[in-house]
Structure formats: C-alpha cells, structure tokens
KOLDO-493792 format. One line per field, with one value per residue: residue number from 1; residue in one letter; x, z, y of N, C-alpha, C in turn. Coordinates in Angstrom, 1 decimal. Atoms other than C-alpha are relative to their C-alpha. Example, Ala and Ser with C-alpha at 12.3 -4.5 7.8 and 13.67 -1.06 7.14 Angstrom:
2
k	1 2
r	A S
n_x	0.9 -0.9
n_z	0.0 0.0
n_y	-1.2 -1.1
ca_x	12.3 13.7
ca_z	7.8 7.1
ca_y	-4.5 -1.1
c_x	0.9 -0.8
c_z	0.0 0.8
c_y	1.2 1.1
END
This chain:
226
k	1 2 3 4 5 6 7 8 9 10 11 12 13 14 15 16 17 18 19 20 21 22 23 24 25 26 27 28 29 30 31 32 33 34 35 36 37 38 39 40 41 42 43 44 45 46 47 48 49 50 51 52 53 54 55 56 57 58 59 60 61 62 63 64 65 66 67 68 69 70 71 72 73 74 75 76 77 78 79 80 81 82 83 84 85 86 87 88 89 90 91 92 93 94 95 96 97 98 99 100 101 102 103 104 105 106 107 108 109 110 111 112 113 114 115 116 117 118 119 120 121 122 123 124 125 126 127 128 129 130 131 132 133 134 135 136 137 138 139 140 141 142 143 144 145 146 147 148 149 150 151 152 153 154 155 156 157 158 159 160 161 162 163 164 165 166 167 168 169 170 171 172 173 174 175 176 177 178 179 180 181 182 183 184 185 186 187 188 189 190 191 192 193 194 195 196 197 198 199 200 201 202 203 204 205 206 207 208 209 210 211 212 213 214 215 216 217 218 219 220 221 222 223 224 225 226
r	M I R E A D L A A P V K A H L E R Q G Y V V K A E V G A C D L M A V R G D E P P V I V E L K T S F S L Q L V L Q G V A R L A L F D H V Y L A V A V P P K R G W G P R Y R D I V A L C R R L G L G L L A V K G D A V E A H L D P G P Y A P R K S A A R A G R L I R E F D R R V G D P N I A G T T G I K R V T A Y R Q D A L R C A G H L S T G E A S P A A I A R A T G V A R A G A I L R D D H Y G W F E R V A H G I Y R L T P N G R A A L D E W S C E L A R L A E A A E
n_x	1.3 1.1 1.2 1.2 -0.2 -1.0 0.8 0.9 -0.5 0.0 1.4 0.6 -0.6 0.6 1.3 -0.2 -0.4 1.3 0.8 0.8 -0.4 0.0 -0.1 -0.2 0.7 1.4 0.8 -0.7 -0.6 -1.5 -0.1 1.2 -0.4 1.2 -0.5 1.1 1.3 0.2 0.1 -1.3 -0.8 -0.5 -1.0 -0.4 -1.5 -0.6 -1.3 0.2 1.4 0.6 1.5 0.3 0.0 1.2 1.1 0.0 0.5 1.4 0.7 0.0 1.0 1.2 0.1 -0.3 -0.2 -1.3 -1.0 -1.2 -1.0 -1.3 -0.7 -1.3 -0.4 -1.5 -0.7 -0.6 0.8 1.3 1.1 -0.2 1.2 1.2 0.4 1.2 1.1 0.2 0.8 1.3 0.8 0.3 1.0 1.3 0.5 0.1 -1.0 -1.2 -1.2 -1.4 -1.2 -1.0 -1.4 -0.8 0.6 0.9 1.4 0.6 1.5 0.3 1.5 0.8 1.2 1.3 0.9 -0.5 1.1 -0.9 0.4 0.1 -0.5 1.0 -0.6 -0.6 1.2 0.6 -0.9 0.2 1.3 -0.1 -0.7 0.9 1.2 -0.5 -0.7 1.0 -0.1 -0.9 -1.0 -1.2 0.1 -0.4 -1.1 -1.2 -1.0 -1.0 0.6 0.6 1.4 1.0 0.7 0.8 -0.9 -0.6 1.1 0.2 -1.1 0.1 1.1 -0.6 -1.0 0.7 0.4 -1.0 -0.6 0.3 -0.5 -0.1 1.3 0.1 0.7 1.4 0.6 -0.1 1.0 1.3 0.1 -0.2 0.7 -0.9 0.1 -1.3 -1.0 -1.1 -1.0 -0.7 -1.0 -1.0 -0.8 -0.8 -0.6 -0.5 -0.9 0.7 0.3 -0.9 0.7 -0.7 0.4 0.8 1.2 0.0 -0.9 0.0 -0.7 -1.4 -0.4 0.4 1.4 0.4 -0.3 1.0 1.2 -0.2 0.0 1.4 1.0 1.1 0.7 0.5 1.1 1.1 0.6 0.9 1.2 0.9 0.6 1.0
n_z	-0.7 0.9 0.4 0.5 1.4 0.0 -0.3 1.1 0.9 -0.5 -0.2 1.4 0.5 -0.8 0.5 1.4 -0.1 -0.3 1.2 0.0 0.7 -1.0 0.4 -1.1 -0.2 0.6 -1.0 -1.3 -0.4 0.3 1.0 0.2 0.7 0.5 0.5 0.7 -0.5 -1.5 -0.5 -0.2 -1.3 -0.3 -1.0 -0.5 -0.4 -0.9 -0.5 -1.4 -0.3 -0.7 0.1 1.4 0.9 -0.3 0.5 1.5 0.3 -0.3 1.1 1.2 -0.1 0.5 1.4 0.4 -1.3 -0.1 -0.3 -0.8 -0.5 0.3 -0.8 -0.1 -1.3 -0.4 0.3 -1.3 -1.1 0.5 -0.7 -1.5 -0.9 0.7 1.0 -0.3 -0.1 1.5 0.6 -0.6 0.5 1.4 0.0 -0.4 0.9 1.2 0.9 0.1 -0.4 0.7 -0.6 1.0 -0.5 1.1 1.2 -0.4 -0.5 -0.8 -0.4 -1.4 -0.3 1.2 -0.4 -0.1 -1.1 -1.3 -1.0 -1.2 -0.9 -1.4 -1.1 -1.0 -1.4 -0.3 -0.2 -1.2 -1.0 0.0 -0.5 -1.4 -0.6 0.0 -0.9 -1.4 -0.5 -0.6 0.5 1.2 -0.8 0.9 1.1 1.3 0.6 -0.9 0.1 -1.0 -1.4 -0.3 0.4 -1.0 0.6 -0.9 -0.8 -1.0 -0.9 -0.9 -0.8 -0.8 -1.0 -0.9 -0.8 -0.9 -1.2 -0.8 -0.6 -1.5 -0.6 0.8 0.3 1.0 1.3 -0.1 -0.8 0.9 1.1 -0.5 -0.4 1.2 1.2 1.0 0.1 0.3 -1.0 -0.2 1.1 -0.1 -1.1 0.3 1.2 -0.4 1.2 -0.3 -1.1 -1.1 -0.9 -0.5 -0.7 -1.3 -0.5 1.1 0.2 -0.5 0.7 -0.4 0.9 0.0 0.1 1.3 0.0 -0.8 0.8 1.1 -0.6 0.1 1.3 0.6 -1.0 0.6 0.6 -1.0 -0.6 1.1 0.0 -1.2 0.2 0.9 -0.6 -0.9
n_y	0.2 0.6 -0.9 0.9 0.4 1.2 1.2 0.4 1.1 1.4 0.4 0.3 1.3 1.1 0.2 0.5 1.4 0.8 -0.2 -1.3 -1.3 -1.1 -1.4 -0.8 -1.2 0.1 -0.8 -0.1 1.3 0.0 1.1 0.8 1.3 0.8 1.3 0.6 -0.6 -0.1 -1.4 -0.8 0.0 -1.3 -0.1 -1.4 0.1 -0.9 0.4 0.5 0.3 -1.1 -0.2 -0.6 1.1 0.8 -0.8 0.2 1.3 0.1 -0.7 0.8 1.0 -0.5 0.2 1.4 0.8 0.6 -1.2 0.4 -1.0 0.4 -0.7 0.3 0.6 -0.2 1.3 0.5 0.2 0.4 -0.8 0.2 0.5 -0.5 0.8 0.7 -1.0 -0.5 1.1 0.0 -1.2 0.2 1.2 -0.5 -0.9 0.6 -0.4 0.9 -0.8 0.4 -0.6 -0.3 0.0 -0.2 0.4 1.1 -0.3 1.3 -0.3 0.4 0.1 -0.2 -0.7 1.0 -0.4 0.5 0.3 0.3 1.1 -0.6 0.7 0.0 0.1 -1.3 -1.0 0.4 -0.6 -1.4 -0.2 0.3 -1.1 -1.1 0.2 0.2 -1.2 -0.9 -1.3 -0.3 -0.7 -0.4 -1.0 0.5 -0.5 -0.3 0.9 0.0 0.0 1.3 0.0 0.6 1.1 0.7 0.8 -0.9 -0.5 1.2 0.1 -1.0 0.3 1.0 -0.7 -0.9 0.8 0.5 -1.1 0.1 1.2 1.3 0.6 1.1 -0.3 0.1 -1.2 -1.1 0.2 -0.3 -1.4 -0.9 0.4 0.4 1.4 0.6 -0.6 1.0 0.0 -1.3 0.0 1.1 -0.5 -1.1 -0.6 -1.4 0.1 -0.6 1.0 1.1 1.0 0.1 1.2 0.6 -0.7 -1.4 -0.9 -1.5 -0.9 -0.2 -1.4 -0.5 -0.1 -1.2 -1.2 0.0 -0.7 -1.4 -0.3 0.1 -0.3 -0.7 1.1 0.7 -0.8 0.1 1.4 0.0 -0.7 0.8 1.1 -0.4
ca_x	18.0 15.2 12.4 8.9 10.0 12.7 10.0 8.1 10.5 10.9 7.1 6.3 8.7 7.2 3.8 5.0 6.5 2.9 1.6 0.2 0.4 1.3 1.0 2.0 0.1 -3.4 -5.5 -4.6 -3.2 0.6 0.4 -2.5 -2.0 -4.4 -4.1 -6.5 -10.2 -9.4 -10.2 -7.4 -4.8 -3.9 -0.6 0.2 4.0 5.6 9.1 7.7 4.5 2.3 -1.3 -1.2 -0.4 -3.2 -5.7 -4.7 -5.2 -8.6 -9.6 -8.6 -10.8 -13.7 -12.8 -11.3 -11.1 -7.5 -5.2 -1.7 0.5 4.1 6.5 10.3 11.8 15.1 17.7 19.2 16.5 13.3 10.0 11.0 8.2 5.8 5.6 2.8 0.7 1.2 0.0 -2.9 -4.0 -3.8 -5.6 -8.4 -8.8 -8.6 -5.4 -2.4 1.1 4.4 7.7 10.4 14.0 16.2 15.2 13.3 9.6 8.0 4.2 3.5 -0.3 -2.8 -5.9 -9.3 -12.2 -11.5 -13.8 -11.9 -12.1 -13.4 -11.6 -14.3 -12.0 -10.2 -13.7 -15.0 -12.0 -12.7 -16.4 -15.7 -13.2 -15.7 -18.6 -16.3 -14.6 -16.3 -16.8 -14.5 -11.3 -8.8 -8.2 -8.1 -4.9 -2.6 0.6 3.3 0.9 -0.6 -4.0 -6.9 -8.2 -10.9 -8.3 -6.5 -9.9 -10.4 -7.0 -7.5 -10.7 -8.7 -5.9 -8.4 -9.9 -6.6 -5.6 -7.2 -5.5 -5.0 -7.8 -8.7 -9.6 -13.0 -13.6 -12.3 -14.5 -17.6 -16.7 -15.7 -17.8 -14.6 -15.3 -11.7 -10.1 -8.3 -6.7 -5.7 -4.0 -2.3 -1.1 0.1 0.6 1.4 3.5 0.8 0.1 1.8 0.6 1.4 -0.3 -2.4 -5.2 -4.3 -2.9 -1.8 -0.4 3.3 5.0 4.3 0.6 0.4 2.1 -0.4 -3.2 -1.7 -1.0 -4.5 -6.4 -8.6 -9.5 -10.2 -12.5 -14.3 -14.8 -16.2 -18.6 -19.8 -20.4 -22.7
ca_z	-39.2 -40.7 -42.5 -43.4 -47.0 -46.1 -45.0 -48.3 -50.4 -48.1 -47.3 -51.1 -51.8 -49.0 -50.4 -54.0 -53.0 -51.9 -55.5 -54.7 -57.0 -54.8 -55.3 -53.1 -51.9 -53.3 -51.7 -48.0 -47.9 -47.7 -49.7 -51.3 -52.5 -54.6 -55.5 -58.1 -57.0 -53.3 -51.2 -51.1 -48.4 -46.9 -45.1 -43.0 -42.4 -39.4 -38.0 -34.5 -33.0 -32.0 -31.3 -34.7 -36.5 -34.7 -35.5 -39.2 -39.2 -37.6 -40.2 -43.0 -41.5 -42.5 -46.0 -46.1 -43.7 -44.3 -42.7 -41.6 -39.5 -40.6 -38.0 -37.9 -35.1 -33.4 -34.5 -30.9 -28.4 -30.5 -28.9 -25.5 -22.8 -25.1 -27.5 -25.9 -25.3 -29.0 -30.2 -27.9 -29.0 -32.7 -32.2 -30.4 -33.0 -35.9 -37.3 -38.7 -37.7 -39.7 -38.2 -40.5 -39.7 -42.3 -45.6 -43.6 -42.9 -40.3 -40.0 -36.4 -36.6 -39.5 -39.4 -38.5 -36.3 -32.6 -30.0 -26.7 -24.3 -20.9 -17.8 -15.5 -12.6 -12.8 -13.2 -10.3 -8.1 -9.0 -8.3 -4.9 -4.1 -4.9 -2.9 0.2 0.3 2.6 1.0 -1.5 0.6 -2.4 -4.8 -8.4 -10.2 -7.2 -7.2 -4.6 -1.7 0.0 -1.2 1.0 -0.1 1.4 2.8 4.5 5.9 7.4 8.8 10.3 12.0 13.5 14.7 16.2 18.3 19.4 20.5 23.9 24.4 23.2 21.6 19.5 15.8 16.6 19.2 16.7 13.9 16.2 17.4 14.0 11.6 9.7 8.7 7.4 10.6 11.2 7.8 8.2 11.5 10.4 7.1 8.7 5.4 7.0 10.0 12.4 14.3 16.4 17.9 21.7 22.5 20.7 19.1 20.7 19.0 19.8 18.0 17.1 17.3 13.6 14.3 16.9 14.6 12.0 14.4 14.3 10.7 9.7 12.5 10.1 8.2 11.4 12.6 9.2 9.4 12.9 11.8 8.9 11.1 13.4
ca_y	-26.0 -28.1 -26.4 -27.8 -27.9 -30.4 -32.8 -32.8 -34.9 -37.8 -37.9 -37.7 -40.5 -42.6 -42.2 -42.8 -46.1 -47.2 -46.3 -42.8 -39.8 -36.9 -33.2 -30.4 -27.3 -28.3 -25.6 -25.4 -28.9 -29.3 -32.7 -34.5 -38.2 -40.2 -43.9 -45.1 -44.7 -44.6 -41.5 -38.9 -38.9 -35.5 -34.8 -31.7 -31.0 -29.5 -29.4 -30.2 -31.5 -28.6 -27.4 -25.5 -28.8 -30.7 -27.8 -28.1 -31.8 -31.6 -28.9 -31.3 -34.0 -31.8 -32.6 -36.1 -39.0 -40.0 -37.2 -37.7 -35.4 -35.6 -34.4 -34.1 -36.2 -35.0 -37.6 -37.9 -37.5 -38.3 -37.3 -38.6 -38.9 -37.0 -39.8 -41.8 -38.7 -37.6 -41.0 -41.1 -37.6 -38.5 -41.8 -40.1 -37.5 -40.0 -38.6 -40.6 -39.8 -40.0 -39.5 -38.0 -38.8 -37.4 -39.2 -41.9 -41.9 -44.3 -44.5 -44.6 -44.4 -44.8 -42.5 -44.1 -43.8 -44.2 -45.8 -45.6 -48.6 -47.3 -48.4 -49.4 -50.2 -46.8 -44.9 -46.9 -45.7 -42.1 -42.4 -44.0 -41.3 -38.6 -40.2 -40.8 -37.4 -35.0 -31.7 -30.0 -29.3 -28.9 -26.0 -27.0 -26.2 -25.8 -27.7 -28.7 -29.1 -32.2 -33.2 -34.0 -37.4 -39.6 -41.8 -38.9 -37.6 -41.2 -41.3 -37.9 -39.0 -42.0 -39.7 -37.3 -40.1 -41.3 -37.8 -38.6 -41.9 -45.5 -47.4 -50.5 -50.3 -51.5 -48.7 -46.2 -47.4 -47.2 -43.7 -42.2 -44.1 -45.1 -48.6 -49.2 -47.9 -51.3 -51.3 -47.6 -48.2 -51.5 -49.9 -46.8 -45.0 -41.6 -42.9 -41.6 -44.8 -47.4 -50.6 -50.7 -54.0 -56.6 -54.7 -51.4 -48.3 -44.8 -41.9 -41.4 -38.0 -37.6 -38.3 -35.6 -33.1 -34.1 -33.0 -29.5 -29.5 -30.6 -28.9 -26.9 -30.0 -31.9 -29.0 -29.1 -32.9 -32.5 -29.9 -32.0 -34.9 -32.9
c_x	-1.0 -1.1 -1.0 0.3 1.0 -0.7 -0.7 0.5 0.0 -1.4 -0.6 0.6 -0.6 -1.3 0.1 0.3 -1.2 -0.9 -0.8 0.6 -0.2 0.3 0.0 -0.9 -1.2 -0.8 0.8 0.7 1.5 0.2 -1.3 0.5 -1.2 0.6 -1.3 -1.4 -0.2 -0.2 1.4 0.5 0.6 1.2 0.4 1.4 0.2 1.3 0.0 -1.5 -0.5 -1.5 -0.4 -0.1 -1.3 -1.3 -0.1 -0.5 -1.5 -0.8 0.0 -0.9 -1.4 -0.2 0.2 0.2 1.4 0.9 1.1 0.7 1.4 0.9 1.5 0.4 1.4 0.7 0.5 -1.0 -1.5 -1.1 0.0 -1.3 -1.3 -0.6 -1.4 -1.3 -0.4 -0.8 -1.4 -0.8 -0.4 -1.0 -1.4 -0.6 -0.2 1.0 1.1 1.2 1.2 1.1 1.1 1.3 1.0 -0.8 -1.0 -1.3 -0.6 -1.5 -0.2 -1.5 -0.7 -1.2 -1.2 -0.8 0.5 -1.2 0.8 -0.6 -0.1 0.6 -0.9 0.6 0.5 -1.3 -0.6 0.8 -0.4 -1.4 0.0 0.7 -0.9 -1.1 0.6 0.5 -1.1 0.4 0.9 1.2 1.2 -0.3 0.5 1.1 1.1 1.0 1.0 -0.6 -0.7 -1.5 -0.8 -0.9 -1.0 0.7 0.6 -1.0 -0.2 1.0 0.1 -1.0 0.6 1.0 -0.7 -0.5 1.1 0.8 -0.2 0.5 0.0 -1.4 0.2 -0.5 -1.5 -0.6 0.2 -1.0 -1.4 0.0 0.0 -0.9 0.9 0.1 1.4 1.1 1.1 1.0 0.9 1.1 1.2 1.0 1.0 0.7 0.7 1.1 -0.7 -0.3 0.9 -0.8 0.8 -0.3 -0.9 -1.4 -0.2 1.0 0.0 0.7 1.4 0.2 -0.5 -1.5 -0.4 0.4 -1.0 -1.3 0.1 -0.1 -1.4 -1.1 -1.2 -0.8 -0.7 -1.3 -1.1 -0.7 -0.9 -1.2 -0.9 -0.6 -1.1 -1.4
c_z	-1.0 -0.2 -0.4 -1.4 -0.1 0.2 -1.3 -0.8 0.6 0.3 -1.4 -0.4 0.7 -0.5 -1.5 0.0 0.3 -1.2 0.0 -1.1 0.9 -0.6 1.1 -0.2 -0.9 1.0 1.2 0.4 -0.5 -1.2 -0.1 -0.8 -0.4 -0.6 -0.6 0.3 1.5 0.3 0.1 1.4 0.1 1.1 0.3 0.5 1.0 0.6 1.5 0.2 0.8 -0.1 -1.5 -1.0 0.2 -0.6 -1.6 -0.4 0.3 -1.1 -1.3 0.1 -0.4 -1.4 -0.4 1.4 0.3 0.1 0.8 0.5 -0.2 0.8 0.0 1.4 0.3 -0.2 1.4 1.1 -0.4 0.7 1.5 0.6 -0.6 -0.9 0.2 0.0 -1.4 -0.7 0.4 -0.6 -1.4 -0.2 0.4 -1.0 -1.5 -1.0 -0.1 0.4 -0.7 0.6 -1.1 0.7 -1.2 -1.3 0.3 0.5 0.6 0.3 1.4 0.3 -1.3 0.5 -0.1 1.1 1.3 0.9 1.3 1.0 1.4 1.1 1.2 1.4 0.4 0.3 1.3 1.2 0.2 0.6 1.6 0.8 0.1 1.0 1.5 0.5 0.6 -0.4 -1.1 0.6 -0.9 -0.9 -1.3 -0.6 0.8 -0.2 1.3 1.3 0.2 -0.3 1.1 -0.8 1.0 1.0 1.2 1.0 1.1 1.0 1.0 1.1 1.1 1.0 1.0 1.1 0.9 0.7 1.5 0.6 -0.9 -0.3 -1.0 -1.3 0.1 0.7 -0.9 -1.1 0.6 0.3 -1.2 -1.1 -1.2 0.0 -0.3 1.1 0.3 -1.1 0.0 1.1 -0.3 -1.2 0.4 -1.0 0.3 1.1 1.2 1.2 0.4 0.9 1.4 0.7 -1.0 -0.2 0.6 -0.7 0.7 -1.1 0.2 0.1 -1.3 0.0 0.7 -0.7 -1.1 0.5 -0.1 -1.4 -0.8 0.8 -0.7 -0.7 1.0 0.5 -1.1 0.0 1.2 -0.2 -1.0 0.6 1.0 -0.7
c_y	-0.5 0.9 -1.1 -0.5 -1.2 -1.3 -0.5 -1.1 -1.4 -0.6 -0.3 -1.3 -1.2 -0.4 -0.6 -1.5 -0.9 0.2 1.2 1.0 1.1 1.4 0.9 1.3 0.1 0.7 0.2 -1.1 0.0 -1.1 -0.7 -1.3 -0.8 -1.3 -0.6 0.6 0.1 1.4 0.5 -0.2 1.5 -0.1 1.4 -0.2 1.0 -0.5 -0.6 -0.2 1.2 0.1 0.4 -1.2 -0.9 0.7 -0.2 -1.4 -0.2 0.8 -0.8 -1.1 0.3 -0.3 -1.5 -0.8 -0.5 1.2 -0.5 1.3 -0.5 1.0 -0.5 -0.5 0.3 -1.3 -0.6 -0.3 -0.4 0.9 -0.3 -0.4 0.5 -1.0 -0.7 0.9 0.4 -1.0 -0.1 1.1 -0.3 -1.1 0.5 0.9 -0.6 0.4 -1.0 0.8 -0.7 0.7 0.1 0.1 0.0 -0.3 -1.2 0.4 -1.3 0.4 -0.6 -0.2 0.2 0.7 -1.0 0.4 -0.5 -0.1 -0.4 -1.0 0.8 -1.0 0.0 -0.1 1.4 1.0 -0.3 0.7 1.4 0.3 -0.2 1.1 1.2 -0.3 0.0 1.3 0.9 1.4 0.2 0.7 0.5 1.1 -0.5 0.9 0.4 -1.2 0.1 0.0 -1.4 0.1 -0.7 -1.0 -0.6 -0.8 0.9 0.4 -1.2 -0.1 1.2 -0.2 -1.0 0.7 0.9 -0.8 -0.4 1.2 0.0 -1.2 -1.1 -0.4 -1.1 0.5 0.0 1.2 1.3 0.1 0.4 1.6 1.0 -0.3 -0.4 -1.5 -0.8 0.5 -1.0 0.0 1.3 0.0 -1.1 0.5 1.1 0.8 1.2 -0.1 0.6 -0.9 -1.0 -0.9 -0.2 -1.4 -0.7 0.6 1.4 0.9 1.4 0.8 0.1 1.5 0.6 0.1 1.3 1.3 0.1 0.7 1.5 0.4 0.0 0.4 0.6 -1.1 -0.9 0.8 -0.1 -1.4 -0.1 0.8 -0.7 -1.2 0.4 0.0
END
C-alpha cells in the first residue's frame, strides 16, 4: 500500500532536475523548493485527491503563490472521469497539480491566477429558462424524478388545449399564449402530439396520459394565468 512518504522521493527528484533545492517538512509544508532568487515552491503530498489536500493547498497559498498538490495516481485506472473536474478545481483555485506514478512525476497543471471565461450562451439559456418558467415547481436536491421545465410547461399548455379536440398550432398559440406552440407540436419531444391533417393536431394516448400525470401542474398553470 502506497504511503505519502513514498511520494516524497520522486517529487523531490522531479524538482531537483529543474534546479531546485528541496527540503522536507519545513514548518507545516510537506516539501519546500527554492531555485536561486525565485519565490519558493510548496508541494503538498497525498496518496489520493481529497478535500483535505485541497484545503492544505489553499492554506499554503496564504504564504506563497506557487503551490502544487502531488497525488498518487492508480497505475491501472488513473483518475478516470474525475480527472477533468480535478484539474478544473485546481485551476480555479490557482493550485498546481503533479501526478505521481511510481517513480515518475507528471506536471498536469502549473499554479497561477485564474480568470474564468464566462459562457454567455450557456448563461443566457439559464436566464431564459428562469424567466419563462412559471413559479418554482421543482424541489432542489431531488433525484430520479421528471423536472418541470419551461418547455414542459408550454407543452402541457398545448396538451391541455387539445384535450377538448383537434386544433391548429396558430389556434393553440392564441388560446394559450405559447408562442412556440408550432415548434412544440412539430418536434413532439414527449410523444404527446400527432398531426391528423395539414396544420391540424390532436393528442396521442401518451398525451392524454400526460394530462393525468401532470394534472396538478396543469391546474397550477391555469391558476397562474388567471
């Protein structure tokens, strides 16, 4: 079983090859490395990536700007799907990341200030979803259940109108206020609608079942529209 002490020698050798003088257990730091007049480099060692390691790295950033987290990587499975999240977290915090595989050390990320690039398109989609959604029908933290989105609410409005018979997208849009009724009926994302003639739609059996399944949400939407 690998120990933290097993990581020290390969990390020290890795830094020494770059011209650093490395010393262990300087104060609370696992390793401190100095090269000439450059600012010191701090390395915190752990056999696996953990919150404790991140907190140690953040604490060292209060002392020095160049802090690495050195983590042992399982030889067969590596970090797997966590890898991208680990790198993203370290980058956001300004921490460097060293992967230790036996006697080999790979620098996956160098420490430095992080200025995240905002995704205007994704942010815009979230804002539009927030603005279009009626009320707050979901419970935060729940899993394994269908979410009520603004799209589902619009589809339910369309389905509710079709519960009384066939209709055109234009008629549904006028009656419900759902401007995208035509696209919702054509796309039929939930399998609720079917076209019976040119420009005329009706509910499928799945659509009628959805009226029962979502009856409470339909009632709430009707109340909000009053």
